[in-house]
C-alpha positions in Angstrom: -25.4 6.9 131.1 -22.0 5.5 130.2 -21.2 8.8 128.4 -22.0 10.7 131.5 -19.7 8.5 133.6 -16.9 8.7 131.1 -17.3 12.5 131.0 -17.1 12.6 134.8 -14.0 10.4 134.9 -12.3 12.7 132.3 -13.1 15.7 134.4 -11.5 14.1 137.5 -8.4 13.1 135.5 -8.0 16.6 134.1 -8.4 18.2 137.5 -5.9 15.8 139.1 -3.4 16.5 136.3 -3.8 20.3 136.7 -3.4 20.0 140.4 -0.1 18.1 140.0 1.1 20.6 137.4 0.3 23.5 139.7 2.9 22.4 142.3 5.3 20.6 139.9 9.0 21.1 140.8 11.6 18.9 139.2 13.5 16.7 141.6 11.0 17.2 144.4 8.9 14.7 146.4 5.7 16.0 147.7 2.8 14.5 149.6 -0.6 14.4 147.9 -1.9 16.3 151.0 0.0 19.4 149.8 -1.0 18.9 146.1 -4.7 18.6 147.3 -4.4 21.7 149.5 -3.0 23.8 146.7 -6.0 23.1 144.4 -8.7 22.1 147.0 -11.7 24.0 145.4 -11.0 22.8 141.8 -10.6 19.2 142.9 -13.8 19.2 145.0 -15.7 20.6 142.1 -14.4 17.6 140.1 -15.6 15.2 142.7 -12.1 14.6 144.4 -12.8 15.1 148.0 -9.7 13.9 149.8 -5.9 13.7 149.4 -6.2 9.9 149.2 -8.8 10.2 146.4 -6.4 12.5 144.6 -3.6 10.1 145.0 -5.7 7.3 143.5 -6.6 9.5 140.6 -3.0 10.4 140.0 -2.1 6.7 139.9 -4.5 6.2 137.1 -3.5 9.4 135.2 0.2 8.7 135.3 0.2 4.9 135.3 2.6 3.7 132.6 3.0 7.3 131.4 6.5 8.7 130.7 5.9 12.1 132.2 8.4 12.1 135.0 5.8 11.6 137.8 6.2 8.7 140.3 3.8 7.7 143.0 5.2 6.1 146.1 4.5 5.3 149.7 3.1 7.9 152.2 0.9 9.3 149.4 4.2 10.4 147.7 4.1 12.3 144.4 7.6 12.7 142.9 8.5 14.9 140.0 11.5 14.0 137.9 14.4 12.1 139.6 13.7 12.2 143.3 15.8 11.0 146.3 14.0 11.1 149.6 17.2 10.7 151.6 18.9 13.5 149.8 15.9 15.8 150.1 15.5 15.3 153.8 19.2 15.8 154.4 19.3 19.0 152.4 16.3 20.3 154.3 17.9 19.4 157.7 21.1 21.2 156.7 19.1 24.4 156.0 17.5 24.2 159.4 20.5 22.9 161.4 20.1 25.3 164.3 16.4 24.6 164.9 14.9 22.0 167.2 13.9 18.8 165.5 10.2 19.2 166.2 10.3 22.7 164.6 12.1 21.3 161.6 9.5 18.5 161.2 6.7 21.0 161.2 8.6 23.1 158.6 9.1 20.0 156.5 5.3 19.3 156.7 4.6 22.9 155.5 7.1 22.6 152.7 6.4 19.1 151.3 3.0 18.1 152.8 4.1 14.9 154.7 2.9 14.8 158.3 5.1 16.2 161.0 5.3 12.7 162.6 6.6 11.1 159.4 8.9 14.0 158.8 10.4 13.6 162.3 11.0 9.9 161.7 12.7 10.7 158.3 14.8 13.4 159.9 16.0 10.9 162.4 16.6 8.2 159.8 18.1 10.2 157.0 19.6 13.5 158.3 23.3 13.1 158.6 24.6 13.6 162.1 27.6 15.9 162.3 29.7 13.7 164.6 29.8 10.5 162.7 31.7 9.5 159.6 30.0 9.0 156.2 30.4 5.3 156.4 28.8 5.2 159.8 25.9 7.3 158.6 25.4 4.8 155.8 25.4 1.9 158.3 28.5 0.3 156.9 30.6 -1.6 159.3 34.3 -0.4 159.0 37.1 -2.6 160.3 40.1 -0.7 161.6 43.2 -1.3 159.6 46.7 -1.1 161.2 49.0 1.6 159.9 51.4 -0.9 158.3 48.5 -2.6 156.5 47.5 0.8 155.0 51.1 1.4 154.0 51.4 -2.0 152.3 48.1 -1.3 150.5 49.5 2.0 149.2 52.6 0.2 148.0 50.6 -2.5 146.3 50.8 -2.6 142.5 48.0 -1.1 140.4 45.4 -3.8 139.7 43.1 -1.8 137.5 42.5 -3.6 134.2 43.8 -6.9 135.6 41.5 -9.8 135.4 39.8 -10.7 138.7 40.2 -14.2 140.2 37.7 -16.8 139.0 35.1 -17.1 141.7 34.9 -20.4 143.6 32.0 -22.0 145.4 33.8 -21.4 148.7 34.2 -17.6 148.0 30.6 -17.4 146.8 29.2 -19.1 149.9 31.4 -17.0 152.2 29.9 -13.9 150.6 26.3 -15.0 150.4 26.1 -16.7 153.8 27.7 -13.8 155.6 24.4 -12.9 157.3 22.6 -15.1 159.8 19.5 -15.5 157.6 19.5 -15.8 153.9 16.9 -16.0 151.2 17.5 -19.4 149.6 15.9 -18.6 146.3 17.9 -15.4 146.0 21.1 -17.4 146.7 20.2 -19.9 144.1 19.5 -17.3 141.4 22.9 -15.7 142.1 24.6 -19.1 141.9 23.0 -19.8 138.6 24.2 -16.4 137.3 27.7 -16.7 138.5 28.1 -20.5 137.8 26.0 -21.1 134.7 27.7 -24.5 134.0 27.3 -26.0 137.4 24.5 -28.1 138.7 22.2 -26.8 141.5 23.1 -29.9 143.6 26.7 -28.5 143.9 25.2 -25.5 145.7 23.0 -27.6 148.0 26.0 -29.7 149.0 28.0 -26.5 149.6 25.3 -25.0 151.8 25.1 -28.2 153.8 28.8 -28.4 154.2 28.9 -24.7 155.4 26.6 -25.7 158.3 23.3 -24.2 157.0 19.8 -25.8 156.6 16.8 -24.6 154.7 13.5 -23.9 156.3 10.5 -22.5 154.3 12.7 -20.7 151.8 15.3 -19.3 154.2 18.8 -20.6 155.1 19.6 -20.8 158.8 22.8 -21.9 160.6 22.6 -25.4 162.0 21.6 -25.5 165.6 19.7 -22.3 165.5 15.9 -21.8 165.8 14.1 -19.5 163.3 12.1 -17.7 166.0 15.2 -16.8 168.0 16.8 -15.4 164.8 13.7 -13.2 164.0 13.5 -12.0 167.6 17.1 -10.8 167.3 16.4 -9.4 163.9 13.7 -7.1 165.2 15.8 -6.1 168.2 18.7 -5.1 166.0 16.6 -2.9 163.7 15.0 0.2 165.3 13.1 0.8 162.0 12.6 -1.4 159.0 10.3 -1.9 156.0 9.2 -4.8 153.8 11.9 -5.2 151.1 14.8 -3.8 153.2 17.9 -5.9 153.3 17.2 -8.7 155.7 13.5 -8.2 155.4 13.0 -9.6 151.9 9.7 -11.2 150.9 10.7 -14.7 151.9 11.2 -13.4 155.5 7.7 -12.0 155.7 6.3 -15.2 154.4 7.9 -17.3 157.1 5.3 -18.2 159.8 7.9 -17.8 162.6 8.6 -14.2 161.5 4.9 -13.4 161.3 4.4 -14.8 164.8 7.4 -12.9 166.3 6.2 -9.6 164.6 2.6 -10.1 165.8 3.9 -10.6 169.4 6.1 -7.5 169.1 3.2 -5.4 167.9 1.0 -6.8 170.6 3.6 -5.8 173.2 4.1 -2.4 171.5 7.8 -3.1 171.3 7.4 -2.5 167.5 4.8 -0.2 165.9 3.5 0.1 162.4 3.8 3.7 161.3 2.7 3.5 157.6 2.2 0.9 154.9 4.8 -1.9 155.5 7.1 0.4 157.5 7.7 -0.3 161.2 9.6 1.5 164.0 10.5 0.4 167.5 8.9 2.1 170.5 12.3 3.0 171.8 13.1 4.9 168.6 9.6 6.5 168.4 10.1 7.7 172.0 13.5 9.2 171.2 12.3 10.9 168.0 8.8 12.1 169.0 8.7 11.7 172.8 5.9 9.1 172.6 5.0 7.6 176.0 4.2 3.9 176.5 1.2 4.8 178.7 -0.3 6.7 175.7 0.4 3.9 173.3 -1.2 1.3 175.6 -4.3 3.5 176.4 -5.2 4.4 172.8 -7.1 1.3 171.8 -9.1 1.0 175.1 -10.0 4.7 174.9 -11.3 4.4 171.4 -13.2 1.1 172.0 -15.0 2.6 175.1 -16.2 5.7 173.2 -17.1 4.0 169.9 -20.8 3.5 169.4 -21.6 -0.3 169.4 -22.2 -1.7 166.0 -21.4 1.5 164.0 -18.4 1.2 161.6 -15.7 3.8 161.8 -12.3 4.5 160.5 -9.4 6.5 162.0 -10.2 9.2 159.5 -13.8 9.5 160.6 -12.8 9.2 164.2 -10.4 12.2 164.0 -12.7 14.2 161.7 -15.6 13.8 164.2 -13.4 14.8 167.2 -15.3 12.3 169.4 -12.1 10.9 171.0 -9.3 13.3 172.2 -6.1 11.5 172.9 -2.4 12.6 173.4 -1.3 10.4 170.5 -3.0 12.6 168.0 -0.5 15.2 168.9 2.2 13.1 167.2 0.4 13.8 163.9 1.2 10.3 162.6 -0.5 8.8 159.5 -3.7 6.8 159.9 -1.8 3.5 159.5 -0.1 4.2 162.8 -3.4 4.5 164.7 -5.0 1.6 162.8 -2.0 -0.6 163.8 -2.6 0.2 167.5 -6.3 -0.5 167.3 -5.5 -3.8 165.5 -2.9 -4.8 168.1 -5.4 -3.9 170.9 -7.7 -6.7 169.8 -10.7 -5.0 171.3 -12.5 -4.3 168.0 -13.6 -6.2 165.0 -12.1 -4.9 161.7 -12.0 -5.4 158.0 -10.2 -3.6 155.1 -11.8 -1.9 152.2 -9.6 -0.2 149.5 -6.6 -0.2 151.8 -8.4 1.4 154.7 -9.1 -0.4 158.0 -12.7 -0.2 159.2 -13.5 -1.0 162.9 -16.6 -2.0 164.7 -17.2 -2.2 168.5 -19.2 -5.1 169.7 -20.7 -8.0 167.8 -19.3 -11.5 167.2 -17.4 -13.2 164.5 -15.2 -11.8 161.7 -16.1 -8.6 160.0 -15.8 -8.5 156.2 -16.0 -5.7 153.6 -19.3 -7.3 152.5 -20.6 -6.9 156.1 -19.7 -3.2 156.0 -21.6 -2.6 152.7 -24.6 -4.5 154.1 -24.6 -2.3 157.2 -24.3 1.0 155.2 -27.2 0.0 152.9 -29.3 -1.1 155.8 -28.9 2.4 157.2 -29.6 4.0 153.8 -32.3 1.9 152.2 -32.7 2.7 148.6 -29.4 4.5 148.3 -28.6 5.2 144.6 -25.7 3.4 143.1 -23.7 6.6 142.4 -24.3 7.8 146.0 -22.7 4.8 147.7 -19.0 5.7 146.8 -19.6 9.3 147.8 -21.1 8.2 151.2 -18.0 6.0 151.8 -15.7 8.9 151.0 -17.6 11.5 153.0 -18.5 9.4 156.1 -15.5 7.0 156.4 -12.8 8.6 154.3 -12.7 5.6 152.0 -11.9 6.0 148.3 -13.0 2.8 146.7 -12.3 2.1 143.0 -15.5 1.2 141.1 -14.4 -2.4 140.2 -13.5 -3.2 143.8 -16.8 -1.7 145.1 -18.8 -3.7 142.5 -17.1 -6.9 143.5 -17.7 -6.3 147.2 -21.4 -5.5 146.6 -21.7 -8.7 144.5 -20.3 -10.7 147.4 -22.7 -9.2 149.9 -26.4 -9.9 150.5 -27.7 -6.5 149.4 -30.4 -6.3 146.8 -30.0 -4.2 143.6 -33.0 -2.6 142.1 -32.0 -2.3 138.4 -34.9 -0.1 137.5 -34.3 2.4 140.2 -30.6 1.9 140.1 -30.5 1.6 143.9 -29.5 -0.7 146.7 -31.6 -2.3 149.5 -30.6 -4.4 152.4 -32.8 -7.2 151.1 -35.6 -8.0 148.5 -38.1 -7.7 151.4 -36.9 -4.2 152.1 -37.3 -3.3 148.4 -40.8 -4.8 148.3 -41.7 -2.8 151.4 -40.5 0.4 149.8 -42.4 -0.4 146.7 -45.6 -1.0 148.6 -45.2 2.3 150.5 -44.7 4.2 147.2 -47.9 2.6 145.7 -49.8 3.4 148.9 
């Protein structure tokens, strides 16, 4: 049995590698959707049924392998040295005379990323013709008087001259330039630049500069964290976890999480994929999204969803049960999942990175509850059929170890002789009695 499983895994890995090789182009970032589309028949014969499943297989194939293939967000598959910003800008320049929505569709055909994501990237990365390079980068430039420029030109050459020894004052002036600072990051930089100084010196300097620490972040005295985070979101029409100002310590702060939840609930900020967010105002400008459509999506889905039956955005769209104007934006599933979550009308859980929703019922929904429901509807389902059912019915590609753990944490009964699952031992006994009869 183990040899058969290993052989199947080898077949999947080989099919995934060949699919990647078929579209490989050095310096290019593609979406797994395009890679899957180019080798759909071969991949399905190998048991890879969706772009997400292909992406997961590629992660295993190229994990820690020095083959010039990188896997990133948005089901991204990069070949060689890739630069998303540069790729988007180059594409935009080649289609400079075309409407933005037409260019987004063309980007989808060329690279596989959804037109909705492409439109956002074109807005974020494509260089406008009427701004300077520094403005496009988001660098704040201070105007210099003409005499200051002249004096700078007359200044002696300083190349090769030793720089001034940094002081605590200059260090703090640089590090505390922002309104919110990651305290741990500041301390690490201090230890690097002042290896012979005690940490207490930095703490005194921070206090003297008028800052205080709250849950790993430094704030100016007299300010309230929630006010800072409200301004932070208002000042960034799009942001992602890890961006400057949105480091890990910020996401861990309870006040930031509260402000973000409120902004998501009010639809002022929208999740569009992974840990990437965009303001409604910007989404409206880029894709023409309407607030009425944003607000009506979750209620429309919850009204039409069969009570008690789990579904995902992928299964919802594949079934065509709910038609809604937002589907015209062609955004990733994360976007629609975020709206359903923010609506608060459905119970949900996450399995293998995919949100599963259920209308009706009480209490929290867990991944174990999901498995129990599936098995109860498919009594005696064979062990190898369960992952296929998850993929085909819900669009969930669940790694075997995670699925095994989830099953272990559930109340389903495993028949080791028949290699099958039942909702309970009583259900298994009933099946056995029926077979004997």
